[in-house]
N, C-alpha and C positions, 0 to 999 in steps of 0.2 A: 429217678433219672430226669433229665430235662432235654429238650430238643433245641440245643443251641448250635449254631453253625451247621445246621442240617445233619446233626449227629445225635446218637443216643449216648449220653454220658452218665455212667454210674456215679453214685454218691456214696462216699465212705460213711457207714452208719456210726462209726466211732468218732470221726472228726468233723463230719459235715462237709468235707472238701470234695470238689468235683474231680473225678479221676479221669482226666482227658485221655490218657494212654491205655486205659483198661477197657475191657469188653467182656460180656458174659459168654460162656461156652455153650455147647450143645444146641446151637441154633437159636438161643433165646434172644440175643441181640438182633439177629436177622428177623425174627418174628416181630419184634417191636418196631423195627424199621418198616416192615411191610404194613403193620397196623397203622402207623402214622404217616404212610405214604412217602417215606424217605428213601434215598438211594441205598441199595444193598451193598454191604461191604463183606468181603470174605472173612472167615474166622481167623483169628490170630492164634498162633501157636508158639509157645516159648521154646527157643532152641536150646536153652540150658537153664539150670536153676541151681542156685547156691543157697543152702539153708543158712539161717541167721547164725546158728552156733558155729558153723564152719567159717563164716566170715569173721566172727570174733576170734577164732583160733589163729587167724593169720597175724594178729597183732598182739605183741607181748605186753604192751602198755596201753591201757585204755581207761578213759575217764568219762563219766556221764554225770549229769546233774538234773534232778527232777524235784518238783515240789510235791508230787503225788506218786510215790513209788508203789503204793498198794499195801495190802495187809500182810501179815506175817507169812502166810502161805506163798504169796507171790514173791516176797523177798527171799524165802528159802529156795524157791525155784531158780532165781537168779544166781544164788550162791552155788547150787548144785550143778546147773547146766553151763554156766558161764565162768565159774571159778573166780568170782569177784568178791571183794569185801565191800560191805555197806557201812558208810560212816554218816551219822546224822549231825547236821549243823543246825544250831538254833536260829530262829528267824531274827532278823535285825530288829523288827518290831512285831510283837505278837499280841493279839487280843485274847482275853479270857473268853472261853466258850460261855455264851449266855443263852437263856431261853430253854435250854435242854442240856443238862449236865452230861448226858450220855451221847450227845451229838458228836459226830466226827468233823463237823464244820467248825471253823474258827470264828464264824459270825453268829448272829442270833438266829436260831432255827425256829421258824413258826410251825404251828401244828400242821402235819401233812393232811391232804384231802384225797380221798378215793372217790371218783365220780362214777355213777352207774352207767351213764350214757355219754356219747360224744358231745351232745348239746349241753349237758350239765357240766362236763369237763371244760368246754369253752367258756361257759358263763362264769365258772369259778376262777379261771385264769384271768379273764377280763376284769372281774371284780377285784381280785387281788392286785393287779397291776394299777388299776385306776385309784384304788385306795392309797397305794404308795405314792403315785404321781401327784395326786391332789393334796397329799400331806407334805409335799416338798421334796420327796425322794426322787431318784431316777430309777427306772425299772428295766430289767432285762428278762425277756421270756425266751426260753430255749425249748424248741419243739423238735420232735423226731423227724418230721418231713417238711419239705418246702411247701407243699400244698396246705398243710395245717398252719404253717406260719403265715401264708398269704391270707387264709381265711380269718385268722385271728386279727390280722392287721385291718381287714375290712370291717370286722365287728367293732374293733376299737374306734375306728374312724367315724362310726355312726354315733358314738357316745362321747367323743373327745376331740380335741383340736388335732386335726390330721397333720398339721405342720410340725407337731411334736412327736410323731410316730415314725419310726424308721424300720425298714426291712433289711435284714442282713442274712443272705442265703448263699453267698459265694458266686452268684451269677454276675455280679459286677463289683467294682471296687467300692469299699465302704468308707465314706469320708469322715465319720465321727470318731474322734479320739477322746473328747471330753463330753460327758453327759451332764446337762444342767437340770435344775429342778423342774420336775414335771415331764421330762422327756422319757419316751418308752422305745426300746429296741426289741423288735420281734425277730428271732433268729433261729437257725438250725444249730446243730452242735458245733458248727464252724466258729461260733462265738463262745463255745464252752471250754476252750483250752487255748492257751497261748495268746489270749486276747486281753489286753489291759485297758479298761475304761477308766479314765481319770475323772474324778469328781471334785468340784470346787468346795471350799469350806462351808458355803451356805447349804449345800446338799448334805455334807457330812453332819452338820448340826441337826438336820432333820431325820437322821437315821442312815444316811449313805445309800449305796446301791442295793436295790431289792431284786434278787434273782429268783425267778420261778422256773423250776424244773418240770417240764411238761410230761416227762416219762421217766420210768425207773431205768437208769443205764444198766448195761450188761454186767458191769463190775463196779466195785466200790471206788476204784481208782478214777474212772470216768465221772462217777457221781461227785467225788471230791473236787475234780477239776471244774465241773459245772458250778457247784456252789462256791468254789474258790474265786469266782469273779467278784464276789462280795467281800467286803472286809479286808481288802488288800492294803499293804503298806501301813498296817496298824490303824486304818480308818474303820469306822463302824459300818455295818452292813447287815442285811437280812436275807434269808433264803427260805424257800418254801417248796415242798414237793407236792405237785398236783397231778395225779395220774388218772387215767381212765381204766376202769375194770374191764 
């Protein structure tokens, strides 16, 4: 959560987005407000609730499009509960999986790293990002929490040109659309889905966008979304999973 505009704002763990209209129940939000010396707000109670499948039943024709629909079990769940057909469309441009033939990623997958401590985890992430940046790639680091992203940004700035390091946590608008050689974005999962970073040809020739997943997502779909920031539109890219035990 963050204290913006004198409010406690939850963060969606799956998307990294700030949920400005949400609040925790059973007094948790009020406890955090008291702890941080903020004005107290009464609990919110939903007056009604419509389950997702009931909402779907209201529409006879429905169409959705996704690049990461999930594994076979998740697809079967959609078929059974929403009575939908699933049709797969081939990509306009598709890269052959490299680096690991069993990888679910369409980019080159580097060897995963499991760190024993938080300090070692940070060191591995910084080392991986700097290696890619100094080699002419651009790098994207996806962290579970805002505090971790801010800490990694500070560590990177002590070893690298701070003007080439960008923080993307949803607290404010993010200006970058094109990532150039040597630039590093440190982000929460808000940059892990629905975010397209363009890279120029010079970066593509050096290996493209290097994505570092700082934690193991809750499901394969989110993991594929994170790694999917690399190797888009047929361009080269790399992805590496670096987690803390």
